C-alpha positions as CSV (number, residue, x, y, z in Angstrom):
1,M,-23.2,-26.9,-52.5
2,S,-19.9,-28.5,-54.3
3,E,-19.0,-25.0,-56.1
4,I,-18.1,-23.6,-52.7
5,E,-16.8,-26.8,-50.9
6,G,-13.2,-25.6,-49.6
7,T,-14.2,-21.9,-49.0
8,V,-15.3,-19.6,-46.3
9,S,-17.2,-16.3,-46.4
10,S,-15.6,-13.0,-46.7
11,H,-17.1,-11.7,-43.5
12,L,-15.4,-14.4,-41.2
13,T,-12.3,-13.9,-42.9
14,R,-12.4,-10.0,-42.6
15,W,-12.9,-11.3,-38.8
16,V,-10.0,-13.3,-38.5
17,L,-7.7,-11.1,-40.5
18,E,-8.4,-8.2,-38.4
19,A,-7.6,-10.4,-35.5
20,A,-4.4,-11.3,-37.1
21,V,-3.5,-7.7,-37.2
22,Q,-4.3,-7.0,-33.6
23,V,-2.5,-10.0,-32.3
24,G,0.6,-8.6,-33.9
25,V,0.9,-10.8,-37.1
26,P,3.3,-9.2,-39.5
27,D,2.1,-7.8,-42.7
28,R,4.4,-9.3,-44.8
29,E,3.3,-12.7,-43.5
30,I,-0.3,-12.0,-44.0
31,A,0.6,-10.7,-47.9
32,G,2.4,-14.1,-48.5
33,I,-0.8,-16.1,-48.0
34,T,-1.9,-17.6,-51.3
35,G,-5.6,-16.7,-51.8
36,L,-5.8,-14.1,-49.4
37,G,-6.4,-11.0,-51.6
38,R,-7.6,-7.6,-49.4
39,E,-9.3,-6.4,-52.4
40,L,-11.4,-9.4,-52.7
41,L,-12.8,-9.1,-49.0
42,G,-15.0,-6.6,-49.8
43,D,-17.5,-8.7,-51.9
44,D,-20.1,-10.3,-49.7
45,F,-20.8,-13.0,-52.3
46,L,-17.0,-14.2,-52.9
47,R,-15.8,-17.1,-51.2
48,I,-12.1,-17.1,-49.7
49,P,-10.3,-20.3,-49.8
50,S,-10.3,-22.2,-46.6
51,R,-6.7,-23.1,-46.8
52,A,-6.1,-19.3,-46.5
53,L,-8.3,-18.8,-43.5
54,L,-6.3,-21.9,-42.0
55,R,-2.7,-20.4,-42.4
56,L,-4.3,-17.2,-40.7
57,W,-5.2,-19.2,-38.0
58,E,-1.6,-20.9,-37.9
59,L,-0.4,-17.2,-38.0
60,I,-2.5,-16.3,-35.0
61,C,-1.5,-19.0,-32.7
62,A,2.1,-18.2,-33.4
63,A,1.8,-14.8,-32.2
64,G,-1.5,-14.8,-29.8
65,G,-0.7,-17.4,-27.2
66,V,-2.9,-19.4,-25.0
67,G,-6.6,-18.2,-25.2
68,V,-6.4,-16.2,-28.5
69,G,-9.1,-18.0,-29.9
70,V,-11.6,-16.7,-27.3
71,R,-9.9,-13.1,-27.9
72,V,-10.7,-13.2,-31.1
73,A,-14.1,-14.2,-30.7
74,E,-15.0,-11.7,-28.1
75,V,-13.7,-8.6,-29.7
76,A,-16.7,-8.8,-32.6
77,R,-20.1,-7.4,-31.6
78,P,-23.1,-9.8,-32.8
79,G,-23.9,-9.1,-36.3
80,R,-20.4,-9.1,-37.8
81,L,-21.1,-12.4,-39.2
82,H,-23.8,-10.9,-41.4
83,I,-27.0,-13.0,-42.0
84,W,-25.6,-15.9,-40.0
85,D,-25.5,-14.0,-36.8
86,Y,-29.4,-12.7,-37.5
87,L,-30.8,-15.9,-38.2
88,I,-29.8,-16.5,-34.3
89,L,-30.3,-13.1,-33.2
90,G,-33.8,-12.9,-34.9
91,A,-35.3,-16.1,-33.7
92,S,-38.0,-16.5,-30.9
93,G,-35.5,-19.1,-28.8
94,L,-32.3,-20.9,-29.2
95,V,-33.6,-24.0,-30.5
96,E,-35.3,-22.0,-33.5
97,G,-32.1,-19.9,-33.9
98,F,-29.5,-22.5,-33.4
99,S,-31.4,-25.0,-35.9
100,D,-31.5,-22.0,-38.7
101,A,-28.1,-21.3,-37.9
102,A,-26.9,-24.9,-38.1
103,R,-29.1,-25.2,-41.3
104,F,-27.1,-22.5,-43.2
105,A,-23.6,-22.5,-41.6
106,A,-22.4,-22.8,-45.0
107,V,-23.0,-18.9,-45.5
108,M,-20.5,-18.5,-43.2
109,A,-18.3,-21.5,-43.0
110,D,-16.8,-24.2,-45.3
111,P,-19.3,-26.9,-46.0
112,A,-17.0,-29.6,-44.7
113,A,-17.5,-27.9,-41.2
114,T,-21.0,-28.4,-40.1
115,L,-23.0,-27.5,-36.7
116,V,-25.2,-30.4,-35.5
117,V,-28.2,-29.1,-32.9
118,T,-30.0,-31.9,-31.2
119,T,-32.6,-31.5,-28.3
120,D,-34.2,-33.5,-25.6
121,D,-36.6,-32.4,-23.2
122,Q,-34.0,-30.4,-20.9
123,H,-31.1,-29.9,-23.3
124,L,-30.1,-28.0,-26.3
125,I,-26.5,-29.6,-27.9
126,A,-24.8,-27.5,-30.4
127,E,-21.9,-29.4,-31.9
128,F,-19.4,-28.3,-34.4
129,R,-18.0,-31.2,-36.7
130,G,-15.3,-30.1,-39.4
131,R,-12.0,-30.7,-40.8
132,A,-9.3,-31.8,-38.9
133,Y,-6.4,-29.3,-38.0
134,G,-3.1,-29.5,-36.1
135,S,-3.9,-29.8,-32.6
136,T,-2.9,-26.5,-31.6
137,V,-4.8,-24.9,-34.5
138,A,-7.6,-27.4,-33.6
139,A,-7.7,-26.6,-30.0
140,V,-7.7,-22.5,-30.9
141,V,-10.4,-22.8,-33.4
142,S,-12.9,-24.9,-31.2
143,E,-12.5,-22.4,-28.4
144,F,-13.4,-19.4,-31.1
145,S,-16.0,-21.5,-32.4
146,L,-18.0,-22.1,-29.2
147,T,-17.4,-18.7,-27.7
148,V,-19.1,-17.2,-31.1
149,L,-22.1,-19.4,-30.4
150,L,-22.0,-18.4,-26.7
151,H,-22.2,-14.7,-27.3
152,R,-24.7,-15.3,-30.1
153,A,-27.0,-17.1,-27.6
154,R,-26.6,-14.7,-24.7
155,A,-27.6,-11.8,-27.2
156,L,-30.7,-13.5,-28.0
157,A,-31.9,-15.0,-24.6
158,G,-29.3,-13.4,-22.0
159,H,-27.9,-15.6,-19.1
160,A,-30.9,-18.0,-19.8
161,A,-28.7,-19.4,-22.1
162,D,-25.4,-20.0,-19.9
163,P,-23.9,-23.2,-20.9
164,I,-24.7,-26.4,-18.6
165,R,-21.8,-28.3,-20.1
166,V,-18.7,-27.4,-22.7
167,D,-16.9,-30.3,-24.2
168,F,-13.8,-30.1,-26.1
169,T,-11.5,-32.6,-28.1
170,H,-8.3,-31.0,-27.2
171,S,-6.6,-31.5,-23.9
172,A,-7.0,-29.2,-21.3
173,P,-4.8,-25.9,-21.1
174,T,-2.5,-25.5,-17.9
175,D,-4.7,-22.9,-16.8
176,P,-8.3,-23.2,-17.9
177,G,-9.3,-20.3,-15.7
178,Y,-9.9,-18.0,-19.0
179,L,-12.3,-20.5,-20.3
180,I,-14.3,-20.8,-16.9
181,D,-14.6,-17.3,-17.2
182,T,-15.9,-17.2,-20.6
183,F,-18.5,-19.9,-20.6
184,G,-19.1,-19.1,-16.7
185,T,-19.1,-22.5,-15.9
186,G,-16.5,-25.2,-14.4
187,N,-18.4,-27.7,-16.3
188,I,-15.8,-27.9,-19.1
189,Y,-14.7,-31.4,-20.1
190,F,-11.3,-32.1,-22.5
191,D,-10.2,-34.9,-24.6
192,Q,-13.9,-35.6,-25.4
193,D,-15.1,-36.9,-28.7
194,R,-17.2,-33.8,-29.6
195,T,-16.8,-30.0,-29.6
196,A,-20.0,-28.8,-28.2
197,L,-22.1,-26.5,-25.8
198,T,-25.3,-27.8,-24.0
199,M,-27.7,-25.3,-22.8
200,P,-31.2,-25.1,-21.6
201,V,-33.7,-26.1,-24.4
202,A,-36.1,-23.6,-23.1
203,A,-34.1,-20.6,-23.5
204,R,-36.3,-17.5,-25.0
205,A,-35.7,-14.7,-26.5
206,Q,-35.4,-11.7,-23.9
207,D,-38.4,-10.1,-23.2
208,G,-38.3,-6.8,-25.3
209,R,-36.7,-8.4,-28.2
210,P,-39.0,-8.2,-31.3
211,Y,-39.8,-11.7,-33.1
212,D,-41.2,-11.4,-36.6
213,P,-42.1,-15.0,-38.0
214,E,-42.3,-13.2,-41.6
215,L,-38.8,-11.9,-41.0
216,R,-37.4,-15.2,-39.9
217,H,-38.7,-16.6,-43.4
218,I,-37.2,-13.4,-45.2
219,L,-33.8,-14.2,-43.8
220,I,-34.0,-18.0,-44.5
221,R,-34.6,-17.1,-48.0
222,Y,-31.9,-14.7,-48.4
223,A,-29.6,-17.3,-46.6
224,Q,-30.2,-19.9,-49.5
225,L,-29.7,-17.2,-52.1
226,I,-26.2,-16.3,-50.8
227,I,-25.1,-20.1,-50.8
228,D,-26.7,-20.4,-54.4
229,T,-25.1,-17.5,-55.8
230,A,-21.7,-17.6,-54.0
231,R,-18.7,-17.9,-56.2
232,P,-15.0,-18.6,-55.4
233,A,-12.7,-15.7,-55.4
234,P,-10.3,-16.1,-58.2
235,T,-7.2,-17.9,-57.4
236,W,-3.6,-16.7,-57.8
237,E,-3.7,-18.9,-61.1
238,D,-7.0,-17.2,-62.2
239,T,-5.8,-13.9,-61.6
240,L,-2.5,-14.5,-63.4
241,R,-4.0,-15.8,-66.4
242,A,-6.2,-13.1,-66.8
243,E,-3.3,-10.5,-66.7
244,I,-1.6,-12.3,-69.4
245,S,-5.0,-12.3,-71.3
246,A,-5.4,-8.7,-71.0
247,A,-1.5,-7.8,-72.0
248,L,-2.2,-10.2,-75.0
249,A,-5.4,-8.3,-76.0
250,E,-3.7,-4.9,-75.5
251,R,-0.4,-5.5,-76.8
252,Q,-0.7,-8.8,-78.9
253,S,2.2,-10.2,-77.3
254,A,3.0,-11.1,-73.2
255,E,6.3,-10.3,-71.7
256,I,7.0,-11.7,-68.1
257,E,8.1,-8.0,-67.6
258,V,4.8,-6.5,-68.3
259,V,2.3,-8.9,-66.5
260,A,4.5,-8.4,-63.6
261,Q,4.0,-4.7,-63.7
262,R,0.4,-5.6,-64.1
263,L,0.4,-7.6,-61.0
264,A,2.3,-4.7,-58.9
265,V,5.3,-7.2,-58.4
266,S,8.8,-7.4,-60.0
267,P,9.7,-10.3,-62.6
268,R,11.9,-12.0,-59.9
269,T,8.9,-12.2,-57.4
270,L,6.5,-13.5,-60.0
271,Q,9.3,-16.1,-60.9
272,R,9.3,-17.0,-57.4
273,R,5.5,-17.2,-57.3
274,L,5.2,-19.2,-60.1
275,A,7.9,-21.9,-58.7
276,D,5.9,-21.8,-55.3
277,H,2.9,-22.8,-57.4
278,G,4.4,-25.6,-59.3
279,T,4.6,-23.8,-62.5
280,S,6.2,-21.6,-64.8
281,W,6.2,-18.3,-67.2
282,R,5.9,-20.4,-70.2
283,R,3.6,-22.9,-69.3
284,E,1.0,-20.2,-68.0
285,L,1.6,-18.1,-70.8
286,E,1.0,-21.3,-73.2
287,A,-2.1,-21.7,-71.4
288,V,-3.7,-18.8,-72.3
289,R,-2.7,-18.7,-75.7
290,Y,-4.4,-22.3,-76.1
291,Q,-7.7,-20.8,-74.6
292,H,-7.5,-17.8,-76.9
293,A,-6.8,-19.8,-80.1
294,T,-9.1,-22.8,-79.8
295,R,-11.8,-20.1,-79.0
296,L,-11.1,-17.9,-81.8
297,L,-11.0,-21.0,-84.1
298,R,-14.6,-22.2,-83.2
299,D,-16.3,-18.9,-82.6
300,T,-14.8,-16.6,-85.3
301,R,-14.1,-17.0,-89.2
302,L,-10.8,-15.1,-88.7
303,P,-8.0,-16.4,-90.8
304,V,-4.9,-18.5,-88.7
305,Q,-2.7,-15.6,-89.7
306,S,-4.9,-13.3,-88.0
307,I,-5.4,-15.7,-84.9
308,A,-1.7,-16.0,-84.6
309,G,-1.1,-12.6,-84.2
310,R,-3.9,-12.1,-81.6
311,V,-2.4,-14.9,-79.3
312,G,1.2,-13.5,-79.6
313,Y,2.8,-15.5,-82.5
314,R,5.2,-13.7,-85.0
315,D,3.3,-16.0,-87.8
316,Q,1.0,-18.7,-88.6
317,R,3.7,-21.4,-88.7
318,A,4.5,-20.8,-85.1
319,L,0.7,-21.3,-83.9
320,R,0.4,-24.2,-86.3
321,R,3.8,-25.8,-84.3
322,A,2.1,-25.1,-81.2
323,F,-1.3,-26.1,-81.9
324,H,-0.1,-29.2,-83.1
325,R,1.9,-29.6,-79.6
326,W,-1.3,-29.1,-77.6
327,T,-3.7,-30.9,-79.8
328,G,-1.9,-33.0,-82.0
329,Q,-4.0,-31.2,-85.2
330,T,-3.3,-28.3,-87.1
331,P,-5.7,-25.2,-86.8
332,D,-7.5,-25.8,-89.8
333,A,-8.5,-29.5,-88.8
334,F,-9.4,-28.3,-85.7
335,R,-12.0,-25.4,-87.1
336,R,-13.5,-28.3,-88.9
337,T,-14.1,-30.6,-86.1
338,H,-15.2,-27.9,-83.7
């Protein structure tokens, strides 16, 4: 899963993004989140950077106040989290459903955040383990996560899935009444060493809910396919370099004004974002030129003069100087050794 570490599903991100809008997070603040391109969220196989989701949660915490994690969890129907929801909803009971959901938690969450399910003769314990956040965000995300689990459990097993005990690692809010109402129990404990729901191990799917073991196997195979084929969404740097490449291909030159227009921002905004990412226009342009020049030298027999023009240099002398700066070699020497 190394390819998707540090990322989360587009389904989860869309849900939290909609919640951010509903609680009043300004569009300008959402637009400023690096890695959260709304145009990317329609692709179910693209993975969004976890840091972008964390920033969304920080904004939600600031705008939503106490209990916002529970409110976010309660607005979305079961099924909103795609295949992960249906692994639970299509199960024969809580043990099977939660075990499958734990096994394939990465279809929804960052692989660094895990769901651990343990059982004994009477109890099923579903425990979230994950990345450490700041105290406020950690509390909100914990309440959100357990509320999501509770709603999926009740959708499967009804009130037979009502929790016996709820544990949070964060301190108790001033008024925990909203949590007592949500979980239907006063057995809620704070400052614990885990974030977990303890539920009856015998909770089965409600009467009338269809159970098809072959469908379960299909869901499991599809969940594994999603994990195997998911890919991280392009970073801002990836998008920038793609636009520089396109400008070079179309014009055989690239100016910051042209690339800024392709990115639908002003040159000044582009310069500011470059600085925010610890880079510069010259560095990014040089990186793209280097990639193109080395590829053309390896894969084609084009003359060096032609390659110089394709990567935006006026003549081969300029390319030779740049290539020596990049590699310590001349283009001809690079071509002979590659």
